[in-house]
C-alpha positions in Angstrom: -57.4 -45.4 49.7 -59.5 -48.6 50.9 -62.2 -47.2 53.1 -63.2 -49.3 56.2 -64.5 -49.2 59.7 -61.7 -46.7 60.6 -58.0 -45.4 58.6 -54.5 -45.0 60.1 -52.8 -42.0 58.4 -49.7 -41.0 58.8 -50.0 -37.3 58.6 -46.6 -34.2 59.2 -45.2 -37.0 61.4 -47.9 -38.2 63.3 -50.6 -41.0 63.2 -54.4 -39.3 63.0 -56.9 -42.0 63.3 -60.0 -41.6 60.8 -62.9 -43.5 61.7 -65.3 -44.2 59.5 -64.0 -42.7 56.2 -66.7 -44.0 54.1 -69.2 -41.5 55.7 -71.0 -39.2 53.2 -70.9 -35.9 54.3 -72.2 -34.2 51.0 -75.0 -36.4 49.9 -75.9 -34.7 46.2 -72.2 -35.1 44.6 -71.5 -38.4 47.2 -68.4 -36.7 49.1 -67.0 -38.6 51.9 -65.0 -37.6 55.3 -62.3 -39.3 53.2 -62.4 -36.9 50.5 -62.8 -34.1 53.0 -59.9 -35.2 54.6 -58.1 -35.9 51.2 -59.1 -32.1 50.0 -57.6 -30.6 53.1 -54.1 -32.3 52.7 -53.9 -31.2 49.1 -54.8 -27.4 50.0 -52.8 -27.4 53.4 -50.3 -25.1 52.2 -53.0 -22.3 51.3 -55.5 -23.1 54.1 -52.6 -23.2 57.2 -52.1 -19.3 56.2 -55.4 -18.6 57.5 -55.2 -20.5 60.5 -51.9 -21.3 61.9 -51.4 -19.6 65.6 -55.1 -19.0 65.8 -57.7 -20.5 68.3 -60.2 -22.0 66.2 -64.1 -22.9 67.0 -64.6 -26.2 65.7 -68.1 -26.3 63.9 -68.6 -30.2 63.6 -71.1 -31.8 61.3 -70.8 -35.3 63.0 -73.4 -36.8 60.4 -72.8 -34.3 57.3 -74.6 -31.1 56.0 -78.1 -32.4 56.6 -78.0 -32.3 60.3 -77.5 -28.8 62.5 -73.7 -28.4 63.5 -72.5 -28.6 66.7 -70.2 -25.7 67.6 -67.6 -26.5 70.0 -65.0 -24.1 71.7 -62.9 -26.3 73.7 -60.8 -29.4 72.7 -62.4 -32.8 73.7 -60.3 -34.5 76.5 -57.6 -37.1 75.8 -55.7 -35.6 73.4 -52.8 -36.2 70.8 -49.6 -35.3 73.0 -48.6 -33.5 69.5 -52.1 -31.8 69.2 -51.4 -27.6 69.9 -54.3 -25.6 71.2 -54.3 -22.0 73.0 -55.6 -20.9 76.6 -58.6 -18.8 76.1 -59.5 -16.8 79.3 -63.0 -15.6 79.7 -64.8 -12.7 82.3 -66.5 -15.3 84.6 -62.6 -16.7 85.3 -63.5 -19.8 83.3 -60.8 -21.1 80.5 -60.8 -23.2 77.2 -58.5 -24.9 75.4 -59.2 -23.9 71.8 -57.7 -25.7 68.6 -54.8 -24.3 67.0 -54.4 -25.9 63.9 -50.2 -25.2 62.7 -50.1 -28.3 60.3 -51.7 -30.9 58.4 -52.1 -33.5 60.9 -54.6 -30.8 63.1 -56.5 -30.5 59.3 -56.9 -34.3 59.4 -57.5 -34.3 63.4 -60.4 -32.2 63.1 -62.1 -33.1 60.2 -62.5 -36.9 61.6 -64.4 -35.1 64.5 -66.7 -33.7 62.1 -65.5 -30.1 61.3 -65.8 -29.2 58.1 -65.1 -25.9 58.0 -62.5 -24.0 60.4 -63.8 -20.7 62.5 -60.3 -19.0 63.6 -60.7 -16.1 65.8 -58.8 -12.6 64.3 -55.7 -13.0 67.0 -52.9 -15.0 67.3 -52.3 -17.5 70.8 -49.5 -15.0 71.4 -51.6 -11.8 72.1 -55.3 -12.6 72.2 -56.4 -9.3 73.0 -55.0 -7.5 69.9 -56.4 -8.5 66.0 -54.3 -8.6 63.1 -56.7 -9.1 61.2 -59.8 -6.5 60.1 -62.7 -8.6 58.4 -64.8 -7.2 55.7 -68.0 -9.3 55.6 -70.1 -8.6 52.7 -73.7 -9.8 53.5 -76.7 -9.2 50.8 -80.2 -8.5 51.4 -82.8 -11.0 49.9 -83.4 -7.9 47.3 -80.1 -8.4 45.8 -78.1 -11.1 44.1 -74.4 -12.0 43.2 -73.8 -9.5 41.0 -74.2 -6.6 43.6 -71.9 -8.2 45.9 -69.5 -8.1 43.4 -69.8 -4.6 42.9 -70.1 -3.7 46.6 -66.2 -5.7 46.9 -64.8 -3.1 44.4 -65.9 -0.3 46.5 -64.2 -1.9 49.3 -61.2 -2.4 47.6 -61.4 1.2 46.7 -61.8 2.5 50.1 -59.0 0.3 51.9 -56.4 1.7 49.2 -57.8 5.1 49.8 -56.6 4.3 53.6 -53.2 3.1 52.9 -54.4 -0.7 53.3 -54.8 -4.2 51.2 -57.7 -5.9 51.4 -57.9 -10.0 50.0 -60.7 -10.7 48.8 -62.2 -14.2 49.0 -65.9 -15.9 48.2 -67.5 -16.9 51.3 -68.7 -20.1 49.8 -72.4 -19.4 50.8 -74.1 -16.1 49.3 -71.5 -13.3 49.9 -67.6 -12.0 49.9 -65.1 -11.9 53.0 -61.9 -9.2 52.7 -59.3 -9.9 55.1 -57.1 -7.1 55.8 -53.7 -8.1 57.8 -53.2 -5.0 60.5 -50.2 -4.4 62.9 -51.2 -6.1 66.1 -51.6 -2.8 68.4 -55.5 -2.2 68.4 -58.0 -3.6 70.9 -61.5 -5.4 69.2 -63.2 -2.1 70.3 -60.6 -0.3 68.0 -60.6 -2.6 65.1 -64.3 -2.6 65.5 -64.5 1.3 65.1 -61.9 1.3 62.3 -64.2 -1.4 60.6 -67.5 0.6 61.2 -66.1 3.8 59.4 -65.3 2.0 56.5 -68.4 0.4 56.2 -69.8 4.0 56.4 -67.7 5.0 53.9 -69.0 2.0 51.7 -72.2 3.4 52.4 -71.2 6.7 51.3 -69.7 5.9 48.0 -72.4 3.4 46.9 -75.4 4.4 48.3 -77.7 2.4 46.0 -75.6 -0.6 46.4 -74.2 -0.9 50.1 -75.6 -0.4 53.6 -73.8 -0.3 57.0 -77.6 -0.4 59.1 -77.4 -3.0 61.4 -81.3 -3.4 61.7 -82.6 -5.5 59.4 -85.9 -3.6 58.2 -83.2 -0.5 57.8 -80.9 -2.4 55.1 -81.0 -2.4 51.5 -78.7 -3.9 49.5 -75.4 -5.5 50.4 -74.8 -5.5 54.5 -70.8 -4.3 55.2 -71.1 -6.1 58.4 -68.8 -4.4 60.6 -69.6 -6.1 64.0 -67.7 -9.3 62.8 -64.4 -7.3 64.1 -66.3 -7.8 67.7 -64.8 -10.1 69.9 -65.5 -13.6 69.6 -66.8 -13.2 66.2 -65.4 -15.8 63.6 -65.8 -16.1 60.4 -65.0 -19.5 58.0 -61.1 -19.1 57.2 -59.6 -19.1 53.5 -60.4 -22.2 51.8 -62.3 -23.6 53.9 -65.0 -26.2 52.8 -68.6 -24.9 53.2 -71.3 -27.1 54.4 -73.3 -26.6 51.0 -74.7 -29.1 48.7 -71.9 -28.7 46.5 -69.3 -28.5 48.7 -68.0 -24.6 47.8 -64.8 -23.4 49.3 -64.0 -20.2 50.5 -61.9 -19.8 47.9 -59.0 -16.5 47.6 -59.4 -14.1 44.4 -57.4 -11.8 42.9 -59.2 -8.2 42.9 -59.0 -8.4 38.8 -61.2 -11.8 39.4 -63.9 -10.3 41.4 -65.8 -8.7 38.6 -66.2 -12.2 37.1 -66.0 -14.9 40.4 -68.5 -17.5 40.1 -68.9 -19.7 43.9 -70.3 -22.7 42.1 -67.3 -22.8 40.2 -65.1 -23.2 43.4 -65.4 -26.4 45.0 -63.7 -29.6 47.1 -63.2 -30.7 43.9 -62.0 -28.1 42.1 -59.9 -25.8 44.2 -56.9 -28.3 44.4 -56.5 -27.8 41.1 -57.3 -24.4 40.8 -54.3 -23.9 43.6 -51.7 -25.8 41.0 -52.1 -23.4 38.3 -53.1 -20.5 39.4 -51.7 -20.9 43.0 -52.9 -18.7 46.1 -54.0 -15.3 45.2 -53.5 -14.8 49.2 -50.2 -16.3 50.2 -48.4 -13.4 50.8 -51.2 -11.7 53.5 -48.6 -12.2 56.6 -46.3 -10.0 54.5 -48.4 -6.9 54.0 -49.5 -5.8 57.6 -51.3 -2.3 57.2 -51.7 0.4 59.9 -55.4 1.2 61.3 -54.5 5.0 61.5 -56.1 6.5 58.6 -59.5 4.7 58.8 -59.3 5.8 62.7 -58.9 9.1 61.6 -62.1 8.4 59.3 -64.0 7.3 62.4 -63.0 10.6 64.4 -64.1 12.7 61.8 -67.8 10.6 61.8 -67.9 10.9 65.4 -67.1 14.7 65.4 -69.9 15.4 62.4 -72.5 13.8 64.7 -72.2 9.8 63.8 -71.8 7.7 67.2 -71.7 4.4 67.6 -73.6 1.6 65.6 -75.6 -1.1 67.7 -73.6 -4.2 68.9 -74.5 -7.7 68.3 -77.5 -8.3 71.1 -75.2 -10.6 73.5 -72.8 -7.9 74.1 -73.0 -6.0 77.4 -74.1 -2.3 76.6 -71.5 -0.2 75.2 -70.7 3.6 76.1 -72.2 5.9 73.4 -73.9 2.9 71.7 -77.6 4.1 70.8 -80.7 2.3 71.8 -80.6 -1.5 70.9 -84.4 -1.3 70.4 -85.3 -2.0 66.7 -86.4 1.2 64.9 -90.0 0.6 64.0 -90.8 -0.3 67.7 -89.0 2.8 69.3 -91.4 4.9 69.8 -89.2 7.8 71.2 -86.9 7.4 68.5 -85.3 11.1 67.9 -85.6 12.5 64.4 -81.6 13.6 64.6 -78.6 11.5 64.8 -77.0 11.7 68.1 -73.4 12.6 68.6 -70.8 10.1 69.9 -70.6 10.3 73.7 -74.6 10.8 74.6 -75.4 9.4 77.2 -77.9 6.3 76.7 -79.8 4.3 78.5 -78.5 0.3 78.7 -76.0 -1.7 80.3 -75.1 -5.6 81.8 -78.3 -7.4 82.7 -80.3 -6.7 85.7 -77.9 -7.8 88.7 -75.3 -7.9 86.8 -71.6 -5.6 87.9 -70.0 -5.1 84.5 -66.4 -4.5 85.2 -64.2 -5.2 82.4 -65.8 -7.6 81.0 -66.8 -5.9 77.5 -62.7 -6.5 76.7 -62.9 -9.8 77.6 -62.0 -12.7 74.9 -64.6 -14.6 76.0 -67.9 -12.5 76.0 -70.6 -14.3 75.3 -70.3 -15.4 71.5 -72.9 -15.0 68.4 -76.9 -16.5 69.4 -76.4 -20.1 68.2 -73.3 -21.0 69.1 -74.4 -22.7 72.2 -71.6 -21.1 74.0 -72.0 -21.4 77.8 -73.6 -18.1 79.4 -70.3 -15.9 80.5 -71.8 -14.3 83.7 -70.2 -15.7 86.7 -71.7 -16.5 89.9 -69.7 -13.9 91.6 -70.6 -11.0 88.9 -74.3 -11.0 90.1 -75.0 -9.3 92.8 
């Protein structure tokens, strides 16, 4: 296909205008916007398993990976009439129309705007309050390498199996591993995060020299099991998303028996389509096996009864009931020498002059730092 100022693509029965198809997005290998579109069309069946019916934040690299991305939750005006979206409501009363990428045309349309990786929420648009996916994000600290991440993933698999759940691993495309778990969409975000915290603590108990569930970086070692990726408004790169790395690595799904030997550098924009043709998609059946969180929630209850209360939330979230103080341990001069129990009185709350109400459960509670989202406290919530 000739590279020109723009190209019209016929995709999934729709016309998609691709401007500047020859623009280089990945300078080292020289891969362009058109190369990225062609990847997503070739891998679409696998990509869409992880995006279909999910509100998705657009992470736009309009001039390629060498510039910082624009995090955009609202689709632009003047949309094609066929483009699908979900209306996401925020506690402030504002709403946002977020992309719902349900077919190949939506993938091509998003890439034309500079999207390299897709970042969906763990909910479907017909029920924005009850996640159908628990996400395990394994994030190595600077003192460990890739082998430790793989070993930790295998411990995660063991814990999931012991609690009646099936995990689907994938390389993050960066330094870690993600494990996605389909769950019955009957629990709210707070309960799903509670289950994820219990899982993280159990992984740490089974592999104390390898894994940590500690939120504060100064307390971490090994591989951090990031339970807070299950808090409302947190998103991670979806399965088969291309990541903004110099060699265009892909967040590629793996079979569990591949994890011990997996090498992220081998899973790239130019290799994954062929892998899908020869190996298939190990996550193809993920929607067929939703599991119950009952066993993990029982584990959470036992932890709480044993004195393990809640753990810190991300800093932009309202103070949660039972949450410990959000003070870096080395700066907490009156830090107790014993663990508090769940439900103990804790200081904190919403920002000064703000009435909390039910905002901690709102779908649009302020997202993680760096996404450039608007503040979600409306004037009506200030006194």
